[in-house]
All heavy atoms as a GROMACS GRO file, in nm:
protein
  610
    1MET      N    1   0.564   0.367   2.418
    1MET     CA    2   0.602   0.325   2.286
    1MET      C    3   0.475   0.308   2.201
    1MET      O    4   0.375   0.258   2.249
    1MET     CB    5   0.676   0.191   2.289
    1MET     CG    6   0.709   0.145   2.150
    1MET     SD    7   0.767  -0.024   2.127
    1MET     CE    8   0.900  -0.039   2.239
    2ARG      N    9   0.483   0.352   2.077
    2ARG     CA   10   0.372   0.335   1.983
    2ARG      C   11   0.417   0.243   1.870
    2ARG      O   12   0.529   0.250   1.824
    2ARG     CB   13   0.329   0.468   1.924
    2ARG     CG   14   0.272   0.562   2.028
    2ARG     CD   15   0.231   0.693   1.967
    2ARG     NE   16   0.349   0.770   1.927
    2ARG     CZ   17   0.351   0.858   1.829
    2ARG    NH1   18   0.244   0.882   1.758
    2ARG    NH2   19   0.460   0.924   1.801
    3VAL      N   20   0.326   0.156   1.828
    3VAL     CA   21   0.354   0.065   1.717
    3VAL      C   22   0.234   0.067   1.624
    3VAL      O   23   0.121   0.039   1.666
    3VAL     CB   24   0.380  -0.079   1.766
    3VAL    CG1   25   0.403  -0.172   1.649
    3VAL    CG2   26   0.497  -0.081   1.863
    4ASN      N   27   0.257   0.100   1.499
    4ASN     CA   28   0.152   0.103   1.398
    4ASN      C   29   0.206   0.035   1.272
    4ASN      O   30   0.328   0.019   1.256
    4ASN     CB   31   0.111   0.247   1.366
    4ASN     CG   32   0.051   0.314   1.488
    4ASN    OD1   33  -0.058   0.281   1.530
    4ASN    ND2   34   0.124   0.408   1.546
    5VAL      N   35   0.117  -0.002   1.183
    5VAL     CA   36   0.156  -0.071   1.060
    5VAL      C   37   0.100   0.004   0.941
    5VAL      O   38  -0.019   0.038   0.940
    5VAL     CB   39   0.102  -0.216   1.058
    5VAL    CG1   40   0.134  -0.284   0.927
    5VAL    CG2   41   0.156  -0.295   1.175
    6ILE      N   42   0.184   0.031   0.843
    6ILE     CA   43   0.140   0.092   0.718
    6ILE      C   44   0.133  -0.019   0.614
    6ILE      O   45   0.230  -0.092   0.593
    6ILE     CB   46   0.237   0.202   0.673
    6ILE    CG1   47   0.236   0.315   0.776
    6ILE    CG2   48   0.200   0.254   0.534
    6ILE    CD1   49   0.340   0.421   0.750
    7CYS      N   50   0.016  -0.034   0.552
    7CYS     CA   51  -0.008  -0.140   0.454
    7CYS      C   52  -0.037  -0.077   0.318
    7CYS      O   53  -0.154  -0.053   0.285
    7CYS     CB   54  -0.126  -0.227   0.499
    7CYS     SG   55  -0.111  -0.291   0.666
    8PRO      N   56   0.066  -0.050   0.239
    8PRO     CA   57   0.040   0.012   0.109
    8PRO      C   58  -0.010  -0.091   0.008
    8PRO      O   59   0.027  -0.208   0.012
    8PRO     CB   60   0.176   0.066   0.067
    8PRO     CG   61   0.275  -0.021   0.138
    8PRO     CD   62   0.208  -0.064   0.266
    9GLY      N   63  -0.095  -0.045  -0.080
    9GLY     CA   64  -0.139  -0.127  -0.193
    9GLY      C   65  -0.046  -0.100  -0.310
    9GLY      O   66   0.074  -0.079  -0.292
   10ALA      N   67  -0.101  -0.096  -0.429
   10ALA     CA   68  -0.021  -0.066  -0.548
   10ALA      C   69   0.024   0.079  -0.541
   10ALA      O   70  -0.057   0.170  -0.526
   10ALA     CB   71  -0.103  -0.090  -0.673
   11ILE      N   72   0.155   0.101  -0.550
   11ILE     CA   73   0.213   0.235  -0.543
   11ILE      C   74   0.299   0.254  -0.667
   11ILE      O   75   0.384   0.170  -0.698
   11ILE     CB   76   0.298   0.254  -0.415
   11ILE    CG1   77   0.216   0.228  -0.290
   11ILE    CG2   78   0.363   0.392  -0.413
   11ILE    CD1   79   0.101   0.324  -0.268
   12LYS      N   80   0.277   0.365  -0.737
   12LYS     CA   81   0.354   0.395  -0.857
   12LYS      C   82   0.498   0.429  -0.819
   12LYS      O   83   0.522   0.521  -0.740
   12LYS     CB   84   0.291   0.512  -0.932
   12LYS     CG   85   0.359   0.544  -1.062
   12LYS     CD   86   0.289   0.657  -1.134
   12LYS     CE   87   0.363   0.686  -1.263
   12LYS     NZ   88   0.300   0.794  -1.337
   13THR      N   89   0.591   0.352  -0.872
   13THR     CA   90   0.734   0.374  -0.846
   13THR      C   91   0.812   0.352  -0.975
   13THR      O   92   0.754   0.318  -1.079
   13THR     CB   93   0.788   0.276  -0.739
   13THR    OG1   94   0.783   0.143  -0.793
   13THR    CG2   95   0.708   0.283  -0.610
   14ASN      N   96   0.940   0.365  -0.968
   14ASN     CA   97   1.029   0.336  -1.080
   14ASN      C   98   1.106   0.207  -1.056
   14ASN      O   99   1.217   0.190  -1.108
   14ASN     CB  100   1.128   0.452  -1.101
   14ASN     CG  101   1.060   0.578  -1.142
   14ASN    OD1  102   0.960   0.574  -1.214
   14ASN    ND2  103   1.109   0.691  -1.096
   15ILE      N  104   1.051   0.115  -0.980
   15ILE     CA  105   1.124  -0.006  -0.942
   15ILE      C  106   1.165  -0.090  -1.062
   15ILE      O  107   1.268  -0.155  -1.061
   15ILE     CB  108   1.044  -0.089  -0.839
   15ILE    CG1  109   1.135  -0.193  -0.774
   15ILE    CG2  110   0.922  -0.153  -0.904
   15ILE    CD1  111   1.076  -0.260  -0.654
   16GLU      N  112   1.084  -0.087  -1.171
   16GLU     CA  113   1.118  -0.167  -1.289
   16GLU      C  114   1.250  -0.125  -1.350
   16GLU      O  115   1.319  -0.205  -1.412
   16GLU     CB  116   1.009  -0.154  -1.397
   16GLU     CG  117   0.869  -0.180  -1.353
   16GLU     CD  118   0.801  -0.054  -1.300
   16GLU    OE1  119   0.833   0.058  -1.340
   16GLU    OE2  120   0.712  -0.071  -1.216
   17GLN      N  121   1.286   0.002  -1.333
   17GLN     CA  122   1.410   0.053  -1.390
   17GLN      C  123   1.533   0.010  -1.310
   17GLN      O  124   1.645   0.017  -1.359
   17GLN     CB  125   1.405   0.206  -1.397
   17GLN     CG  126   1.296   0.258  -1.486
   17GLN     CD  127   1.281   0.409  -1.475
   17GLN    OE1  128   1.352   0.475  -1.402
   17GLN    NE2  129   1.186   0.463  -1.548
   18ASN      N  130   1.511  -0.035  -1.186
   18ASN     CA  131   1.624  -0.066  -1.099
   18ASN      C  132   1.633  -0.213  -1.060
   18ASN      O  133   1.717  -0.249  -0.978
   18ASN     CB  134   1.613   0.017  -0.971
   18ASN     CG  135   1.614   0.165  -1.000
   18ASN    OD1  136   1.696   0.212  -1.077
   18ASN    ND2  137   1.522   0.237  -0.942
   19THR      N  138   1.546  -0.297  -1.114
   19THR     CA  139   1.547  -0.438  -1.076
   19THR      C  140   1.544  -0.526  -1.199
   19THR      O  141   1.499  -0.487  -1.306
   19THR     CB  142   1.426  -0.472  -0.988
   19THR    OG1  143   1.307  -0.442  -1.059
   19THR    CG2  144   1.429  -0.399  -0.856
   20GLU      N  145   1.593  -0.646  -1.182
   20GLU     CA  146   1.590  -0.746  -1.288
   20GLU      C  147   1.497  -0.858  -1.244
   20GLU      O  148   1.512  -0.912  -1.134
   20GLU     CB  149   1.731  -0.802  -1.309
   20GLU     CG  150   1.738  -0.913  -1.410
   20GLU     CD  151   1.876  -0.975  -1.419
   20GLU    OE1  152   1.973  -0.911  -1.380
   20GLU    OE2  153   1.884  -1.090  -1.464
   21GLN      N  154   1.402  -0.891  -1.328
   21GLN     CA  155   1.309  -0.999  -1.297
   21GLN      C  156   1.363  -1.128  -1.357
   21GLN      O  157   1.398  -1.133  -1.475
   21GLN     CB  158   1.171  -0.970  -1.351
   21GLN     CG  159   1.108  -0.849  -1.288
   21GLN     CD  160   0.966  -0.826  -1.339
   21GLN    OE1  161   0.914  -0.900  -1.418
   21GLN    NE2  162   0.905  -0.720  -1.291
   22ARG      N  163   1.367  -1.234  -1.276
   22ARG     CA  164   1.414  -1.364  -1.324
   22ARG      C  165   1.346  -1.474  -1.244
   22ARG      O  166   1.310  -1.455  -1.128
   22ARG     CB  167   1.565  -1.373  -1.317
   22ARG     CG  168   1.620  -1.352  -1.178
   22ARG     CD  169   1.772  -1.363  -1.176
   22ARG     NE  170   1.817  -1.357  -1.040
   22ARG     CZ  171   1.881  -1.256  -0.986
   22ARG    NH1  172   1.911  -1.152  -1.058
   22ARG    NH2  173   1.915  -1.257  -0.860
   23ASN      N  174   1.327  -1.587  -1.305
   23ASN     CA  175   1.266  -1.705  -1.243
   23ASN      C  176   1.130  -1.675  -1.180
   23ASN      O  177   1.097  -1.728  -1.074
   23ASN     CB  178   1.360  -1.765  -1.138
   23ASN     CG  179   1.495  -1.802  -1.194
   23ASN    OD1  180   1.506  -1.846  -1.308
   23ASN    ND2  181   1.599  -1.782  -1.116
   24LEU      N  182   1.052  -1.591  -1.243
   24LEU     CA  183   0.922  -1.554  -1.186
   24LEU      C  184   0.826  -1.671  -1.177
   24LEU      O  185   0.746  -1.679  -1.084
   24LEU     CB  186   0.859  -1.440  -1.266
   24LEU     CG  187   0.932  -1.307  -1.261
   24LEU    CD1  188   0.859  -1.203  -1.344
   24LEU    CD2  189   0.945  -1.259  -1.118
   25ASP      N  190   0.832  -1.761  -1.273
   25ASP     CA  191   0.740  -1.876  -1.270
   25ASP      C  192   0.764  -1.965  -1.149
   25ASP      O  193   0.672  -2.030  -1.099
   25ASP     CB  194   0.752  -1.958  -1.399
   25ASP     CG  195   0.697  -1.883  -1.519
   25ASP    OD1  196   0.605  -1.800  -1.499
   25ASP    OD2  197   0.746  -1.906  -1.631
   26GLU      N  198   0.886  -1.968  -1.098
   26GLU     CA  199   0.918  -2.050  -0.982
   26GLU      C  200   0.862  -1.993  -0.852
   26GLU      O  201   0.836  -2.067  -0.758
   26GLU     CB  202   1.070  -2.066  -0.969
   26GLU     CG  203   1.132  -2.142  -1.083
   26GLU     CD  204   1.283  -2.149  -1.070
   26GLU    OE1  205   1.336  -2.126  -0.960
   26GLU    OE2  206   1.348  -2.177  -1.172
   27VAL      N  207   0.843  -1.862  -0.846
   27VAL     CA  208   0.800  -1.800  -0.721
   27VAL      C  209   0.658  -1.744  -0.728
   27VAL      O  210   0.605  -1.698  -0.628
   27VAL     CB  211   0.896  -1.686  -0.678
   27VAL    CG1  212   1.033  -1.742  -0.648
   27VAL    CG2  213   0.902  -1.578  -0.784
   28ARG      N  214   0.598  -1.748  -0.844
   28ARG     CA  215   0.464  -1.690  -0.862
   28ARG      C  216   0.361  -1.769  -0.781
   28ARG      O  217   0.359  -1.890  -0.782
   28ARG     CB  218   0.426  -1.690  -1.010
   28ARG     CG  219   0.303  -1.608  -1.040
   28ARG     CD  220   0.276  -1.597  -1.189
   28ARG     NE  221   0.394  -1.566  -1.269
   28ARG     CZ  222   0.433  -1.443  -1.301
   28ARG    NH1  223   0.365  -1.340  -1.260
   28ARG    NH2  224   0.541  -1.424  -1.374
   29ILE      N  225   0.276  -1.697  -0.711
   29ILE     CA  226   0.168  -1.756  -0.634
   29ILE      C  227   0.038  -1.718  -0.703
   29ILE      O  228   0.008  -1.598  -0.716
   29ILE     CB  229   0.167  -1.705  -0.488
   29ILE    CG1  230   0.299  -1.742  -0.420
   29ILE    CG2  231   0.047  -1.761  -0.412
   29ILE    CD1  232   0.317  -1.680  -0.284
   30PRO      N  233  -0.040  -1.816  -0.747
   30PRO     CA  234  -0.165  -1.782  -0.816
   30PRO      C  235  -0.266  -1.717  -0.721
   30PRO      O  236  -0.290  -1.766  -0.612
   30PRO     CB  237  -0.216  -1.915  -0.869
   30PRO     CG  238  -0.145  -2.020  -0.791
   30PRO     CD  239  -0.019  -1.958  -0.738
   31VAL      N  240  -0.321  -1.605  -0.765
   31VAL     CA  241  -0.418  -1.531  -0.685
   31VAL      C  242  -0.531  -1.487  -0.777
   31VAL      O  243  -0.506  -1.444  -0.889
   31VAL     CB  244  -0.353  -1.407  -0.620
   31VAL    CG1  245  -0.456  -1.328  -0.541
   31VAL    CG2  246  -0.237  -1.447  -0.532
   32GLU      N  247  -0.654  -1.498  -0.729
   32GLU     CA  248  -0.768  -1.449  -0.805
   32GLU      C  249  -0.829  -1.331  -0.731
   32GLU      O  250  -0.863  -1.341  -0.614
   32GLU     CB  251  -0.873  -1.559  -0.821
   32GLU     CG  252  -0.829  -1.672  -0.911
   32GLU     CD  253  -0.939  -1.775  -0.931
   32GLU    OE1  254  -1.057  -1.736  -0.935
   32GLU    OE2  255  -0.905  -1.894  -0.940
   33PHE      N  256  -0.841  -1.219  -0.801
   33PHE     CA  257  -0.899  -1.100  -0.742
   33PHE      C  258  -1.031  -1.069  -0.812
   33PHE      O  259  -1.047  -1.098  -0.931
   33PHE     CB  260  -0.806  -0.978  -0.758
   33PHE     CG  261  -0.678  -0.991  -0.681
   33PHE    CD1  262  -0.558  -1.001  -0.747
   33PHE    CD2  263  -0.679  -0.994  -0.543
   33PHE    CE1  264  -0.439  -1.012  -0.677
   33PHE    CE2  265  -0.562  -1.005  -0.472
   33PHE     CZ  266  -0.442  -1.014  -0.539
   34PRO      N  267  -1.125  -1.007  -0.743
   34PRO     CA  268  -1.248  -0.966  -0.810
   34PRO      C  269  -1.218  -0.860  -0.915
   34PRO      O  270  -1.121  -0.785  -0.904
   34PRO     CB  271  -1.334  -0.908  -0.697
   34PRO     CG  272  -1.242  -0.886  -0.584
   34PRO     CD  273  -1.121  -0.970  -0.604
   35GLU      N  274  -1.299  -0.857  -1.019
   35GLU     CA  275  -1.278  -0.759  -1.126
   35GLU      C  276  -1.339  -0.625  -1.086
   35GLU      O  277  -1.454  -0.597  -1.113
   35GLU     CB  278  -1.340  -0.809  -1.255
   35GLU     CG  279  -1.269  -0.931  -1.310
   35GLU     CD  280  -1.321  -0.970  -1.446
   35GLU    OE1  281  -1.363  -0.883  -1.523
   35GLU    OE2  282  -1.320  -1.090  -1.473
   36THR      N  283  -1.258  -0.545  -1.017
   36THR     CA  284  -1.302  -0.413  -0.972
   36THR      C  285  -1.186  -0.316  -0.980
   36THR      O  286  -1.072  -0.356  -0.996
   36THR     CB  287  -1.350  -0.417  -0.826
   36THR    OG1  288  -1.242  -0.466  -0.744
   36THR    CG2  289  -1.471  -0.506  -0.809
   37ASN      N  290  -1.214  -0.191  -0.969
   37ASN     CA  291  -1.112  -0.088  -0.964
   37ASN      C  292  -1.097  -0.037  -0.822
   37ASN      O  293  -1.183  -0.058  -0.738
   37ASN     CB  294  -1.151   0.030  -1.054
   37ASN     CG  295  -1.141  -0.004  -1.199
   37ASN    OD1  296  -1.058  -0.086  -1.240
   37ASN    ND2  297  -1.225   0.057  -1.280
   38LYS      N  298  -0.987   0.033  -0.800
   38LYS     CA  299  -0.969   0.099  -0.671
   38LYS      C  300  -1.066   0.217  -0.668
   38LYS      O  301  -1.053   0.309  -0.747
   38LYS     CB  302  -0.825   0.147  -0.658
   38LYS     CG  303  -0.726   0.034  -0.652
   38LYS     CD  304  -0.586   0.089  -0.666
   38LYS     CE  305  -0.489  -0.020  -0.696
   38LYS     NZ  306  -0.507  -0.077  -0.829
   39PRO      N  307  -1.164   0.214  -0.582
   39PRO     CA  308  -1.269   0.316  -0.585
   39PRO      C  309  -1.221   0.460  -0.571
   39PRO      O  310  -1.276   0.549  -0.631
   39PRO     CB  311  -1.359   0.279  -0.467
   39PRO     CG  312  -1.316   0.147  -0.420
   39PRO     CD  313  -1.181   0.118  -0.477
   40LEU      N  314  -1.118   0.483  -0.492
   40LEU     CA  315  -1.076   0.620  -0.467
   40LEU      C  316  -0.983   0.674  -0.575
   40LEU      O  317  -0.963   0.794  -0.585
   40LEU     CB  318  -1.007   0.632  -0.330
   40LEU     CG  319  -1.094   0.598  -0.210
   40LEU    CD1  320  -1.013   0.615  -0.082
   40LEU    CD2  321  -1.217   0.687  -0.207
   41GLU      N  322  -0.924   0.590  -0.654
   41GLU     CA  323  -0.826   0.635  -0.752
   41GLU      C  324  -0.864   0.598  -0.894
   41GLU      O  325  -0.786   0.616  -0.986
   41GLU     CB  326  -0.688   0.575  -0.720
   41GLU     CG  327  -0.634   0.615  -0.584
   41GLU     CD  328  -0.604   0.763  -0.573
   41GLU    OE1  329  -0.572   0.827  -0.674
   41GLU    OE2  330  -0.615   0.815  -0.462
   42GLY      N  331  -0.982   0.542  -0.916
   42GLY     CA  332  -1.023   0.508  -1.051
   42GLY      C  333  -0.935   0.403  -1.116
   42GLY      O  334  -0.917   0.404  -1.237
   43GLY      N  335  -0.879   0.312  -1.039
   43GLY     CA  336  -0.794   0.206  -1.093
   43GLY      C  337  -0.647   0.242  -1.100
   43GLY      O  338  -0.564   0.160  -1.136
   44GLU      N  339  -0.611   0.364  -1.065
   44GLU     CA  340  -0.471   0.407  -1.069
   44GLU      C  341  -0.400   0.372  -0.938
   44GLU      O  342  -0.462   0.374  -0.832
   44GLU     CB  343  -0.462   0.558  -1.092
   44GLU     CG  344  -0.516   0.602  -1.225
   44GLU     CD  345  -0.436   0.546  -1.341
   44GLU    OE1  346  -0.311   0.547  -1.332
   44GLU    OE2  347  -0.497   0.501  -1.439
   45PRO      N  348  -0.270   0.341  -0.944
   45PRO     CA  349  -0.196   0.315  -0.821
   45PRO      C  350  -0.179   0.443  -0.740
   45PRO      O  351  -0.190   0.554  -0.794
   45PRO     CB  352  -0.061   0.263  -0.871
   45PRO     CG  353  -0.047   0.317  -1.008
   45PRO     CD  354  -0.187   0.328  -1.063
   46GLY      N  355  -0.149   0.426  -0.612
   46GLY     CA  356  -0.121   0.541  -0.527
   46GLY      C  357   0.017   0.597  -0.555
   46GLY      O  358   0.090   0.547  -0.641
   47THR      N  359   0.054   0.700  -0.482
   47THR     CA  360   0.185   0.763  -0.501
   47THR      C  361   0.269   0.750  -0.376
   47THR      O  362   0.218   0.730  -0.265
   47THR     CB  363   0.169   0.912  -0.534
   47THR    OG1  364   0.114   0.979  -0.419
   47THR    CG2  365   0.080   0.934  -0.655
   48ALA      N  366   0.399   0.763  -0.394
   48ALA     CA  367   0.491   0.761  -0.280
   48ALA      C  368   0.461   0.877  -0.186
   48ALA      O  369   0.475   0.864  -0.064
   48ALA     CB  370   0.635   0.768  -0.330
   49GLU      N  371   0.415   0.990  -0.242
   49GLU     CA  372   0.382   1.105  -0.158
   49GLU      C  373   0.264   1.074  -0.065
   49GLU      O  374   0.260   1.122   0.048
   49GLU     CB  375   0.350   1.226  -0.246
   49GLU     CG  376   0.469   1.284  -0.318
   49GLU     CD  377   0.510   1.205  -0.444
   49GLU    OE1  378   0.433   1.117  -0.490
   49GLU    OE2  379   0.620   1.231  -0.494
   50GLN      N  380   0.168   0.995  -0.112
   50GLN     CA  381   0.054   0.958  -0.028
   50GLN      C  382   0.100   0.872   0.089
   50GLN      O  383   0.054   0.888   0.202
   50GLN     CB  384  -0.053   0.887  -0.110
   50GLN     CG  385  -0.125   0.980  -0.206
   50GLN     CD  386  -0.211   0.906  -0.305
   50GLN    OE1  387  -0.173   0.805  -0.361
   50GLN    NE2  388  -0.332   0.958  -0.326
   51VAL      N  389   0.192   0.780   0.064
   51VAL     CA  390   0.247   0.697   0.171
   51VAL      C  391   0.328   0.784   0.266
   51VAL      O  392   0.316   0.773   0.388
   51VAL     CB  393   0.333   0.582   0.114
   51VAL    CG1  394   0.396   0.502   0.227
   51VAL    CG2  395   0.250   0.491   0.024
   52ALA      N  396   0.410   0.873   0.211
   52ALA     CA  397   0.493   0.961   0.294
   52ALA      C  398   0.409   1.049   0.385
   52ALA      O  399   0.448   1.076   0.500
   52ALA     CB  400   0.583   1.047   0.206
   53SER      N  401   0.293   1.091   0.339
   53SER     CA  402   0.205   1.174   0.423
   53SER      C  403   0.159   1.098   0.546
   53SER      O  404   0.151   1.155   0.656
   53SER     CB  405   0.083   1.220   0.342
   53SER     OG  406   0.123   1.308   0.241
   54VAL      N  407   0.130   0.971   0.530
   54VAL     CA  408   0.088   0.890   0.645
   54VAL      C  409   0.206   0.867   0.739
   54VAL      O  410   0.192   0.875   0.862
   54VAL     CB  411   0.027   0.756   0.599
   54VAL    CG1  412  -0.003   0.666   0.718
   54VAL    CG2  413  -0.100   0.781   0.520
   55VAL      N  414   0.324   0.841   0.683
   55VAL     CA  415   0.444   0.824   0.765
   55VAL      C  416   0.471   0.952   0.846
   55VAL      O  417   0.499   0.946   0.966
   55VAL     CB  418   0.566   0.788   0.678
   55VAL    CG1  419   0.695   0.789   0.760
   55VAL    CG2  420   0.546   0.652   0.613
   56LEU      N  421   0.460   1.066   0.780
   56LEU     CA  422   0.482   1.194   0.848
   56LEU      C  423   0.382   1.213   0.962
   56LEU      O  424   0.419   1.255   1.073
   56LEU     CB  425   0.472   1.310   0.749
   56LEU     CG  426   0.495   1.449   0.805
   56LEU    CD1  427   0.635   1.461   0.862
   56LEU    CD2  428   0.472   1.553   0.696
   57PHE      N  429   0.256   1.180   0.938
   57PHE     CA  430   0.155   1.190   1.043
   57PHE      C  431   0.191   1.101   1.161
   57PHE      O  432   0.189   1.145   1.276
   57PHE     CB  433   0.017   1.152   0.989
   57PHE     CG  434  -0.084   1.126   1.097
   57PHE    CD1  435  -0.135   1.230   1.173
   57PHE    CD2  436  -0.126   0.997   1.123
   57PHE    CE1  437  -0.227   1.205   1.275
   57PHE    CE2  438  -0.218   0.971   1.224
   57PHE     CZ  439  -0.268   1.076   1.300
   58LEU      N  440   0.228   0.975   1.134
   58LEU     CA  441   0.259   0.883   1.243
   58LEU      C  442   0.385   0.923   1.319
   58LEU      O  443   0.398   0.892   1.437
   58LEU     CB  444   0.273   0.741   1.189
   58LEU     CG  445   0.143   0.676   1.143
   58LEU    CD1  446   0.171   0.541   1.078
   58LEU    CD2  447   0.045   0.661   1.258
   59ALA      N  448   0.476   0.993   1.252
   59ALA     CA  449   0.599   1.038   1.318
   59ALA      C  450   0.580   1.169   1.394
   59ALA      O  451   0.667   1.211   1.469
   59ALA     CB  452   0.710   1.054   1.215
   60SER      N  453   0.465   1.232   1.376
   60SER     CA  454   0.442   1.363   1.437
   60SER      C  455   0.368   1.352   1.570
   60SER      O  456   0.312   1.247   1.604
   60SER     CB  457   0.361   1.451   1.343
   60SER     OG  458   0.225   1.410   1.340
   61ALA      N  459   0.365   1.462   1.642
   61ALA     CA  460   0.290   1.467   1.768
   61ALA      C  461   0.140   1.456   1.746
   61ALA      O  462   0.067   1.420   1.838
   61ALA     CB  463   0.323   1.598   1.840
   62ALA      N  464   0.095   1.482   1.624
   62ALA     CA  465  -0.049   1.472   1.595
   62ALA      C  466  -0.102   1.330   1.613
   62ALA      O  467  -0.220   1.309   1.635
   62ALA     CB  468  -0.077   1.519   1.452
   63SER      N  469  -0.013   1.231   1.607
   63SER     CA  470  -0.056   1.092   1.624
   63SER      C  471  -0.019   1.036   1.761
   63SER      O  472  -0.011   0.915   1.780
   63SER     CB  473   0.006   1.004   1.515
   63SER     OG  474   0.145   0.991   1.536
   64SER      N  475   0.002   1.123   1.859
   64SER     CA  476   0.052   1.080   1.990
   64SER      C  477  -0.038   0.981   2.062
   64SER      O  478   0.007   0.909   2.150
   64SER     CB  479   0.076   1.203   2.079
   64SER     OG  480  -0.047   1.268   2.106
   65HIS      N  481  -0.163   0.974   2.024
   65HIS     CA  482  -0.256   0.882   2.091
   65HIS      C  483  -0.298   0.767   1.998
   65HIS      O  484  -0.396   0.699   2.020
   65HIS     CB  485  -0.380   0.959   2.139
   65HIS     CG  486  -0.450   0.894   2.253
   65HIS    ND1  487  -0.392   0.874   2.376
   65HIS    CD2  488  -0.576   0.844   2.264
   65HIS    CE1  489  -0.479   0.814   2.456
   65HIS    NE2  490  -0.590   0.793   2.390
   66VAL      N  491  -0.219   0.746   1.891
   66VAL     CA  492  -0.248   0.640   1.794
   66VAL      C  493  -0.146   0.529   1.813
   66VAL      O  494  -0.025   0.549   1.803
   66VAL     CB  495  -0.239   0.693   1.648
   66VAL    CG1  496  -0.263   0.581   1.549
   66VAL    CG2  497  -0.338   0.806   1.627
   67THR      N  498  -0.195   0.408   1.840
   67THR     CA  499  -0.107   0.291   1.848
   67THR      C  500  -0.188   0.166   1.817
   67THR      O  501  -0.310   0.163   1.835
   67THR     CB  502  -0.039   0.279   1.985
   67THR    OG1  503   0.064   0.179   1.978
   67THR    CG2  504  -0.136   0.244   2.095
   68GLY      N  505  -0.120   0.067   1.766
   68GLY     CA  506  -0.186  -0.059   1.733
   68GLY      C  507  -0.273  -0.051   1.610
   68GLY      O  508  -0.361  -0.134   1.589
   69ALA      N  509  -0.249   0.047   1.522
   69ALA     CA  510  -0.334   0.067   1.406
   69ALA      C  511  -0.272   0.008   1.280
   69ALA      O  512  -0.152   0.018   1.258
   69ALA     CB  513  -0.359   0.216   1.384
   70GLU      N  514  -0.357  -0.055   1.199
   70GLU     CA  515  -0.319  -0.096   1.063
   70GLU      C  516  -0.376   0.010   0.971
   70GLU      O  517  -0.497   0.031   0.966
   70GLU     CB  518  -0.380  -0.230   1.026
   70GLU     CG  519  -0.331  -0.346   1.106
   70GLU     CD  520  -0.405  -0.475   1.069
   70GLU    OE1  521  -0.522  -0.466   1.026
   70GLU    OE2  522  -0.345  -0.580   1.081
   71ILE      N  523  -0.290   0.079   0.898
   71ILE     CA  524  -0.335   0.186   0.810
   71ILE      C  525  -0.313   0.143   0.666
   71ILE      O  526  -0.199   0.127   0.621
   71ILE     CB  527  -0.264   0.318   0.841
   71ILE    CG1  528  -0.290   0.356   0.988
   71ILE    CG2  529  -0.309   0.427   0.746
   71ILE    CD1  530  -0.216   0.477   1.036
   72PHE      N  531  -0.422   0.120   0.595
   72PHE     CA  532  -0.416   0.077   0.456
   72PHE      C  533  -0.414   0.199   0.365
   72PHE      O  534  -0.499   0.286   0.376
   72PHE     CB  535  -0.537  -0.011   0.423
   72PHE     CG  536  -0.531  -0.145   0.491
   72PHE    CD1  537  -0.579  -0.161   0.620
   72PHE    CD2  538  -0.476  -0.253   0.426
   72PHE    CE1  539  -0.574  -0.283   0.683
   72PHE    CE2  540  -0.469  -0.377   0.489
   72PHE     CZ  541  -0.518  -0.392   0.618
   73ILE      N  542  -0.315   0.204   0.277
   73ILE     CA  543  -0.302   0.311   0.179
   73ILE      C  544  -0.317   0.244   0.043
   73ILE      O  545  -0.219   0.213  -0.024
   73ILE     CB  546  -0.167   0.383   0.191
   73ILE    CG1  547  -0.143   0.427   0.334
   73ILE    CG2  548  -0.161   0.501   0.096
   73ILE    CD1  549  -0.005   0.479   0.361
   74ASP      N  550  -0.441   0.217   0.006
   74ASP     CA  551  -0.463   0.137  -0.115
   74ASP      C  552  -0.587   0.179  -0.194
   74ASP      O  553  -0.638   0.103  -0.275
   74ASP     CB  554  -0.471  -0.010  -0.079
   74ASP     CG  555  -0.590  -0.044   0.010
   74ASP    OD1  556  -0.668   0.047   0.045
   74ASP    OD2  557  -0.606  -0.162   0.044
   75GLY      N  558  -0.635   0.299  -0.171
   75GLY     CA  559  -0.752   0.346  -0.246
   75GLY      C  560  -0.876   0.264  -0.222
   75GLY      O  561  -0.962   0.253  -0.308
   76ALA      N  562  -0.887   0.200  -0.107
   76ALA     CA  563  -0.999   0.116  -0.065
   76ALA      C  564  -0.999  -0.022  -0.133
   76ALA      O  565  -1.096  -0.096  -0.122
   76ALA     CB  566  -1.133   0.185  -0.086
   77GLU      N  567  -0.891  -0.057  -0.198
   77GLU     CA  568  -0.881  -0.188  -0.263
   77GLU      C  569  -0.896  -0.302  -0.163
   77GLU      O  570  -0.960  -0.403  -0.191
   77GLU     CB  571  -0.747  -0.200  -0.337
   77GLU     CG  572  -0.734  -0.327  -0.417
   77GLU     CD  573  -0.604  -0.331  -0.496
   77GLU    OE1  574  -0.509  -0.258  -0.462
   77GLU    OE2  575  -0.598  -0.407  -0.592
   78SER      N  576  -0.841  -0.286  -0.043
   78SER     CA  577  -0.850  -0.392   0.058
   78SER      C  578  -0.994  -0.417   0.100
   78SER      O  579  -1.030  -0.527   0.140
   78SER     CB  580  -0.765  -0.358   0.180
   78SER     OG  581  -0.804  -0.233   0.234
   79LEU      N  582  -1.080  -0.317   0.090
   79LEU     CA  583  -1.220  -0.335   0.123
   79LEU      C  584  -1.289  -0.423   0.020
   79LEU      O  585  -1.382  -0.497   0.052
   79LEU     CB  586  -1.291  -0.201   0.132
   79LEU     CG  587  -1.244  -0.107   0.242
   79LEU    CD1  588  -1.313   0.028   0.230
   79LEU    CD2  589  -1.266  -0.168   0.378
   80LEU      N  590  -1.244  -0.416  -0.104
   80LEU     CA  591  -1.303  -0.497  -0.210
   80LEU      C  592  -1.258  -0.642  -0.206
   80LEU      O  593  -1.331  -0.732  -0.243
   80LEU     CB  594  -1.266  -0.437  -0.348
   80LEU     CG  595  -1.317  -0.296  -0.374
   80LEU    CD1  596  -1.260  -0.245  -0.503
   80LEU    CD2  597  -1.470  -0.295  -0.378
   81LYS      N  598  -1.135  -0.664  -0.161
   81LYS     CA  599  -1.077  -0.799  -0.160
   81LYS      C  600  -1.099  -0.873  -0.030
   81LYS      O  601  -1.074  -0.990  -0.020
   81LYS     CB  602  -0.928  -0.792  -0.192
   81LYS     CG  603  -0.902  -0.740  -0.331
   81LYS     CD  604  -0.757  -0.735  -0.357
   81LYS     CE  605  -0.730  -0.680  -0.497
   81LYS     NZ  606  -0.591  -0.670  -0.527
   82GLY      N  607  -1.142  -0.801   0.072
   82GLY     CA  608  -1.169  -0.864   0.202
   82GLY      C  609  -1.048  -0.885   0.278
   82GLY      O  610  -0.976  -0.936   0.326
   0.00000   0.00000   0.00000
């Protein structure tokens, strides 16, 4: 059995068109991030296709010896935030 984790960062989607935001002040958690951009994307979010490519790799025989991996799909943003 293989177990891996995909950790996406900001991904461009159409979620705003399908969801209603309410009571955000009650659930908001204050967070401070350094003032930087995603180095690999110039500050732009990733795409669903980029996430799907990693999923396809992990589901294929090409990843048969990969397990226990955390795979960040975030344009290196996680490296900046620690």
